[in-house]
N, C-alpha and C positions, 0 to 999 in steps of 0.2 A: 249783208256781207260788206266788209270794208276793204277797199283796194289800198295798195301801197301809197298811192297819191292821196287818198282820203285820210290816211293816218299819218302824214309827214312823220278639321285638323288632319292633313295629309302627311305622310312620313317624309321627314326631311332627308332621310338617307337613300332616297330613290336615285335612279340613274341620272347622271349629269347630262345636260343639254349643251352641245357645243355651239358657240357663237362664232361666226366667221369674222376674221379681222378686217377692219376697214383699211383703206390705203394708207392712212396716217400712221397705222401700226404702232399704237402705244402698247400693244401686247394683247394676245387673245385672252378673253375672259370666258368662263363657263358659269352657268347658273343652275341651281337646283330647282326642282319643281316648286311652284307656288304653294304655300301652306297657309291655311286660314287659322288665325290665332283666336279671334273673338267668337262668341256664341250668343245664345239667348241672354237677354239682360236680366241680372238678378234684381234690378230695381224696377222692373215693369209694374209691379203691384203697388209701388210707393207713389202716392199722389198727395202732395201737400195742398191745402186749400188756398184759394185766392191768388195763385201764381199767374202772372201775366205771360203772354206769349204762347207759342205752340211747342209742344214737346214731341220730339221724334224718338219714340220708344224703339229700342233695339238698334239705334244708330250709334256708331262708334266713329269718333273723329280725333284728330290731333294726337297721334301717338308719339312716344319717345321710347328708346331702347338702349340698354347698356349691358355689357358682358362683364362677368366677374373676373378681375385680373388674376385671382388665385385659382380659378376653375373655369376654363372656357366652355364647359358644358352647362354652366349656370347663366341663364339669360333672364333679365327682367324687362318686361314691356308694360307701359302704362298708357292710358288714353282716357278721353272723355266718353262717358257712357250715358246715352239718352240725352242728347244735346237739346237745349232750348233755343228757340229762334232769336230771342233777345238777350242771350248771353248765358254761359255756363252750362252745366249738365247736372243730372241727378246725382252723379258721383263720379269719382275717378276709379276705374277698374284696373287691376294689376294682374298680369299673367306671368307666371314663373315657369321656367323650364330647367330641368336638371340633366337633360340628355341631348344638349346641343340644338334644341328646337324640334325634336321629333314629337314630343308631347308637351302640353302646357296645362297648368292648373291655375284657376283664377281665385283671387282674393281681393281685399281692398282695405286701405286704412279708413279710419272713421273721420273722414274729412267733410262729410255732409250728413244730414239727417237720414236720407235714403240709404246711406252707406254705414249706418249704425252710430252716427254722431249724436251725442246728447249733451245737455248742459253739464253733466257730471264729468264726461271725458273731454270736453272742450271742442267737440265737433258738431255742435248743433247749428248748422248753417243750411240754408235752403238749396244752395247750389255749390258746385266745385268746378274749377276750370284750370287751364294751363298746366297740365301734368308734366312732371319732370322727375327723373330718377338718376342717381349717380352711385358708383361703387367706390369705396375707399380701398386703398392698397391691401388691406387685410381681409377684404371680402364683405365687410359691413356695407349695407345699402341704405340710402337715404332718399326719401321721396318728399316732394313739396307740392303744395296746393294753394291756389287762390280760392278761398272760400268766401261766399257772398250771401248776404241776406238782401232781398229786393223788397220784401213786403213787411215783415215783422222785424223791428229793430234794425233798420237798414245799416249795413256795415260791410266793409271789405277787410279780410284778414289773410295773413300768410301763415300757413300751418306746415309743420315738418313732422315726419314719422320715420322710424328706423327699423330695419330688419337685420337680424343676425343669422338668419337661416336661409339666405338666398331668395328672399321674397315670399316665403310661405306664410309668415306671420309678421305683423307690424305693431309697433308700440302705439300707445295712445298719443294723439297729436300734441305737439308743443306749439303754442302760439308765439310767433315771432313779433307780430304786430297786429293790432286791430284798430281800425279807424271808423268812426260813424260816418255814414254817407247820406243821412237824411236831413242834415242841417247845414247851414252855411258857416264857414266855408266848406264846400264839398270836397272831401279828400277821397281819392280813389287809388288803391294799390292795384298794380296790374303787371302782367308779363314777367313773372318771377322765374328764376332758374336756380339750380343748386349744383355745386361742384365740389366734390371731395378732392382734397389735395393728394395727388399721387405720390408725393414725397414724404407724407406724414399722415398716418391713419387717424390721428387725433384732430386734424384740422379739416373743417368743412365750411364752405362759404355759400351764403344765400344772398341774392341781389335782385332788385326789382325797381320799377319806377312808381312814383306816387305823384299823381297830378293834384294840383291845388286850384280848384275853381273858385272864383270870387263870390259865387252865389250858390243856390241850392242845386240839387242833382238834376232837376228838370231842365235847367238852362245850360244845355251842352254848347250853345253858341258862345258861352263864356270863354271858350278857347281863343276867341278873337279879341278878348279884352287885354289891355296892357298888363293887368294883374294876374293873368294866367301863368302858371309855373309848372314845371315837371321835374321833380327831384330824383336823384339816385339814392336809394336806401339800401343799406348793407347790414348783414348780421353774420356772425361766425361762431363756431364752437371750437374750443381748443382742447376738449376732453372727450372727443368721440361722441358728442351729442348728449352727454349727461347734463350739461348746462349750455346755454347760449348767451352770449353777450347781448345787451339790449340793442335792438335795431336802431340805427342812426343814419342820418343823412350824410353822405360823403360828397355830394355836389348839390348845392341849393342855389339855383340861379336867382339873381335879383332883378332880372328883366324878363321879357317874354321869350323864354326858352323852355324846352322840354326834351325829355329823353324817353326812349322806349326800346325794347328788344334786347335787354342786357343778358350777356353770357360771359362768364369768367372761364378763362383757360389758364393753366399753370405750366410755366416753363420748367425744364429739368432742374434749374437752380432754385426753384420755389417762387420766383417772381410771378405776380398775378397781372393779367390783362383782362379788363372788362370792356367788351366791344358793344356798341349800341348805335342806334340812329339818333342824331342830335338835330332837333328842329329849332330854327331861329326865325322869329317873325313876330309881327304884332298887327293890331287893327284888323282890317278886312283883307290885307294882303296875304296871299298864299305863303306860308312859311317856307324858308329854304331848308333843305335837308342835307346833312353831311354824315358820312361814315366816320365814327370817332371812337376813342377809347380813353379810359383812365387806367393808371397802372400803380401797383404797390410793390415795393421791394422789401416790406417787412410783414408779409403774410396778412395784409389787410388792416394793420394798425393805422397807417396813414396812406393817403392816395394823392396822386397828381391831379392837377386841373385837367379838364377835357382837352385832348389832343386830336385835332381834326386830320384825318387821312386824306379825304377829298370830298368835294361836293358830289352828291348823287341825285338822280332824278328817276322817279317811278310814277306810273299812273295807276298801278294795280291791274290785275288780270280782269278781263271781261269776256262775256260770252261772245264768241266770234260771229255768231249769227244774229243775235238780238242786241248786242251792246250792253246787256244787263251785267251788273258787276259780279265778279267772283270774289268771295271773301278771302282775298289774298292781296292785301293792299301793297305789300312790298316793303314795309318798314321794319321787318325782322331779319337782320343779317344773320348768317350762320358762320361759325368760326371753328377752327381746329388748330392744334399745336402739335408739331412733331416731337414726340417724347424723347427722341434721340438727340436732335440738334437744336431744338427750340424754335425752329421756323414757325412763323405765324401765317395762317391762311384765312381769308375772308371771302365769302360769296354773298351776293345780294341781287335783287331785281333792279334792272336799270334800263332806261329807254335809249341809251347813247348809241346803240348799234343799229336800230331799225325804227325807232319811234314808238315801239311797244316794249313791254317788259320782257327782257331776256336775262340770262344768268351771267353776271360779271364776276371776275375773280381777280384778286390781288394778293400779294404775298410780301413778307418781310423776312430777310435772313440776318438782320442786324438789330434785333430786339425792338423793332418798331421805329427805328430812326429814319429809315427810308422804305418806300413801298413801290412795287413794280407798277407799271402802267396797267390799267384794267384791260383784260382780254375777255372776249365772249367764249364761254366754255360749253354752254348749251349747244347741242348739235342739231337743233331743229332746222330743217332745210328752208331756204328761201322759196317762196311761193308767189303766185300772182295775187294772193290775198294776204297782206301783212298781218291781219288779225289772227291767222292760223300759225304765225311764227312766234307767238307768245310762248314763253317758258316761265314757270312760276313755282313758288314754294320749294326753294332750294335746300339741300343739305350737303355737308362736306365732312369727310373723315380721312384719317391717315392710318394706313395699315402698318403692321409691324416692320415690313421691309421698306417703308417710306413712300409706297405708292399712295397717291391721292385719288379720291373718288368724289364726284358730285352727282347728286340725284335731283330730279325735277319732274314736274308734270308739263305736258304741252298738248297742243291741238293739231299736230301735223297731219293726223288722219281724219280731220274734220272735213265734211263735205257740205253741200247745200241742202242735204236732207235734214229734217227736223232733228234737234238734239245737238249738244256740244260734245263731239267725240273727243275723248281724252285718254291719254296713256301716261305711264310713268317710266322714266329712263334713268340710266346710270352711265356716266362717262368717266374715264380715268386717265391718269398721267403718271409716268414712271420717273421722269426727270425733266429739268428745264421747264417747269410748269408755268413760268411767267410768259412763255411763248405759246400762243394759241395753237400753233401747229403740233404741239406736244400732247394735246388732248385728243383722244380718239377711241376707236373700238367701243362705240356706244352699245349698251345692252338694253333691250326692251324688257322691263320688269313686269309689266302687265301681260297676262296671257291673252286678254281680249280688251279691246277698247270699251270704254263705258261712257254713258251720257252724264256729263256734269250737271245738266239741268234737273236731274233726278236726285241730286244730293240734298241733304238737309239745308235749309236756308238760315241765314243769320241777318239780323238787322232788317226786319220787315220781310215782305214776300219775296224779295230778291236777295242777292248776295249768297250764292251757292257756296257751301262751306265743307271742306275736308280737313282744315287746320291751317294755322299760320306757320306751322312747321310739321315735318314728318321725321321719323327716327332713322338714323344711320349710324351704325357702329361696326365693329370688326371682330373676327375671331382669328387672330394671327394675321395671315395675309389675305384672308377671305373677308369681303365686306358683307354686312348684314343690314340691308334696308328693310324697315318696317313701315308700312304705309297704308293709307285708307283707299278703298275702292268703292265704287257705287254698284249696287245690285240692280241693274236695269229692270224695271217693271215690278219690283217688289217693294211696295210702299210700307209694308209691315216690317221690313228689314232693309232699310235703304242703303246701309253701308256695312262693310266688314273691315277688320284689320288683318292684313296679310304680311307674310315674310318669306324671303328666300335668300340664299347666299349667292354671291358673285365673286369669283376668284380666278387667279391665273392658272 
């Protein structure tokens, strides 16, 4: 244990559970019963020869969720299915609901071999990762994948697929970019996201980072070289996905700088903001990190240079009992925009409040010109052991009435008993959200605490992993968190994806 000094498918329509308001009284929220969305893996029998690492069959991690703006009963959830310990999954699984989440049916685009990808349809990749889905204002859905070959013809690619029936079926993938990763210089595409323009159903934007290592893929220490770079790469369609403009770099640093965690949001006037973590540094010095953005006033035709909001510091989540890492490093900020007034909101992990990662919030009500001072919005209480005060993997969303919600994991219920006791929470704010006192009435989203030490691991035998992000959307004024939980004691089915609503 670490002291403070040491660390300087259930029915969705079931009866509501009332949550008692806290003294800060942001407004009473209620939650529906927890519903399990995932099930047995359709990829369990798919085993490609020669793959390194450990595969966690029947494990589901890193979900995302969106609600159809033309039909709130239509929800699409996506996640990594059968995660590998050294990166990616056998495929990206999709669940679609047409009754507001009461029932779900699963399908999947052909983003990997296990998910039906072939050389003929463009999806013949060994693994897929970083799922993301978005709805256009006409109800068309777009899904994106980081598809990877580790063994045969090593490469990373960004693929996109479209659905016009609410997620039941998907087109064959379109390749936005494909870079070989088995030769020098080692190019690696990563952490992609996709955003449909809510002001025009023809426009959809994809964005990601591409690292340029000066040597081959085995030399990951190359990130300490002066020649290490991390570009911002962007692609868009202007005809509802019939064609995509060639992917191109919109920021290509000429010194030791890199970017990661890109997400585009669109203001009501159509302006684009891409938020990300901006690393700067060289040699063996730890790089400095900043929260930054680039912006476009012409639907992505041209972009500004990076604009830094503020310096940020994170150490990543860690097991409060053993100190072993949680695969939640903290370099993926989450963002939201108010569709009514264009206010911009960002949350991220930061050590500024207690010396361990907690959830920080800032906002801008003047198109990014100024930003509020960061406030701590995670409600994890102070304890005698600061390691149990960690909060990590944040999400943020804006309801139709302007209410903000932030979701996160924490260790507040952890004890000295074996296991890293973990829960998932949601807190909200109705007004004056730049003031920490305006955030309250926290809702516990897990029915039971679970042991994070039984989650799939990533990057070796340690690094317990549920995702660098979790899903959070809304149905009108009700929030819809979609997240991963651990099934304690079930090594054949380590995790599940679950969902519930939380509303005033």
